[in-house]
C-alpha positions as CSV (number, residue, x, y, z in Angstrom):
1,M,5.4,-67.3,-6.3
2,V,7.7,-64.0,-6.1
3,T,8.6,-62.8,-2.5
4,T,9.9,-59.2,-2.0
5,S,11.7,-58.0,1.0
6,F,12.2,-54.8,2.1
7,Q,14.9,-53.4,4.5
8,V,13.9,-50.4,6.6
9,T,16.3,-48.0,7.9
10,S,16.0,-44.7,9.8
11,F,16.5,-41.3,8.1
12,R,19.4,-39.1,9.7
13,P,19.6,-35.6,8.2
14,P,23.1,-34.7,7.5
15,A,24.9,-32.7,10.0
16,V,24.9,-29.0,9.5
17,A,27.8,-27.0,10.3
18,V,26.7,-23.5,12.4
19,T,28.9,-20.6,11.7
20,G,29.7,-17.9,14.1
21,S,32.3,-17.2,16.7
22,S,32.1,-19.5,19.6
23,G,34.2,-17.1,22.0
24,G,36.7,-19.6,22.6
25,G,36.9,-23.0,24.3
26,G,33.6,-24.6,23.2
27,P,32.7,-26.6,20.3
28,S,32.4,-24.2,17.4
29,G,28.7,-22.8,17.3
30,A,27.3,-24.5,20.4
31,E,26.1,-21.2,21.8
32,S,25.5,-19.3,18.8
33,P,21.6,-19.6,19.3
34,R,21.7,-18.5,23.0
35,R,23.8,-15.5,21.9
36,S,21.5,-14.7,18.9
37,A,18.6,-14.9,21.5
38,A,20.3,-12.7,24.0
39,G,21.1,-10.2,21.3
40,L,17.7,-10.3,20.2
41,L,16.2,-9.8,23.9
42,A,18.8,-6.8,24.2
43,L,17.6,-5.0,21.2
44,G,14.2,-5.4,22.1
45,L,14.7,-4.2,25.8
46,A,16.7,-1.3,24.4
47,V,13.9,-0.3,21.9
48,I,11.2,-0.4,24.5
49,P,11.6,2.8,26.2
50,L,11.8,4.4,22.7
51,L,8.3,3.2,21.7
52,L,7.1,4.0,25.1
53,S,8.1,7.4,25.0
54,S,6.1,8.6,22.1
55,L,3.0,7.5,24.0
56,P,2.5,10.4,26.2
57,A,2.4,12.5,23.0
58,T,0.0,10.6,21.2
59,A,-2.3,10.5,24.1
60,G,-2.0,14.2,24.5
61,M,-3.0,14.6,20.7
62,L,-5.8,12.3,20.9
63,D,-7.0,14.2,24.1
64,T,-7.0,17.6,22.1
65,V,-9.4,16.0,19.7
66,K,-11.6,14.5,22.4
67,Q,-11.8,18.1,24.2
68,N,-12.1,20.0,21.1
69,P,-15.1,18.4,18.8
70,A,-15.0,21.3,16.6
71,L,-11.7,20.2,15.6
72,A,-12.9,16.8,14.9
73,R,-15.8,17.9,12.9
74,S,-13.4,20.2,10.8
75,L,-11.3,17.4,10.1
76,C,-14.2,15.4,9.2
77,E,-15.4,17.8,6.8
78,Q,-12.1,18.1,5.1
79,F,-11.9,14.3,4.7
80,K,-15.5,14.3,3.1
81,Q,-14.2,17.0,0.6
82,L,-11.2,14.7,-0.4
83,N,-13.8,11.7,-0.6
84,A,-16.0,13.6,-2.9
85,S,-13.1,14.6,-5.2
86,G,-12.1,10.9,-5.2
87,Q,-9.5,10.9,-3.0
88,S,-8.9,8.7,0.3
89,A,-8.5,10.5,3.6
90,T,-5.9,8.1,4.5
91,S,-3.7,8.4,1.5
92,K,0.0,9.5,1.8
93,E,-0.9,13.0,0.6
94,S,-3.9,13.8,3.1
95,I,-1.9,12.4,5.9
96,A,0.9,14.7,4.9
97,R,-1.5,17.7,4.8
98,V,-2.8,16.6,8.1
99,A,0.5,16.7,9.5
100,A,1.5,19.9,8.2
101,S,-1.7,21.4,9.1
102,Q,-1.6,20.1,12.9
103,G,2.2,20.5,13.4
104,L,2.5,16.7,13.6
105,S,4.7,13.8,12.7
106,T,3.4,11.7,9.8
107,I,2.9,8.8,12.0
108,D,1.0,11.0,14.6
109,A,-1.3,12.5,11.8
110,E,-1.8,8.9,10.7
111,V,-3.1,7.7,14.2
112,L,-5.0,11.2,14.3
113,T,-6.5,10.6,11.2
114,T,-7.5,7.1,12.0
115,Y,-8.8,7.9,15.5
116,V,-11.1,11.0,14.1
117,I,-12.5,8.8,11.3
118,G,-13.2,5.9,13.3
119,L,-15.1,8.0,16.2
120,H,-16.4,11.0,14.5
121,C,-16.8,10.2,10.6
122,P,-16.9,6.4,10.1
123,D,-18.7,7.0,6.7
124,V,-15.3,8.6,5.5
125,R,-12.9,6.4,3.4
């Protein structure tokens, strides 16, 4: 009779050195993850006002379409003509045309196009 024995040992992953400045004093890299998180938080807090500052402009732009249904109908007709010629109303070229004709940034024109299509001409692609 053959007897086999196995020895079970626990696995410990190798230690990984964390690089970065420790700011003196403590063990190298001990506070690096905290500093990275704090840096990301600071960056996020700095960017939020920039994002929020564009909201009133976008809301005003959408209100213009709400208060002027003729503009929405006109845009829908342009989008339908694009579709009839095999072009997408949400293509970069179409968005650029809307931006130029309405005096908008490309991003605002994209928002406007999506809004108009969604509410006024859902059959447009």
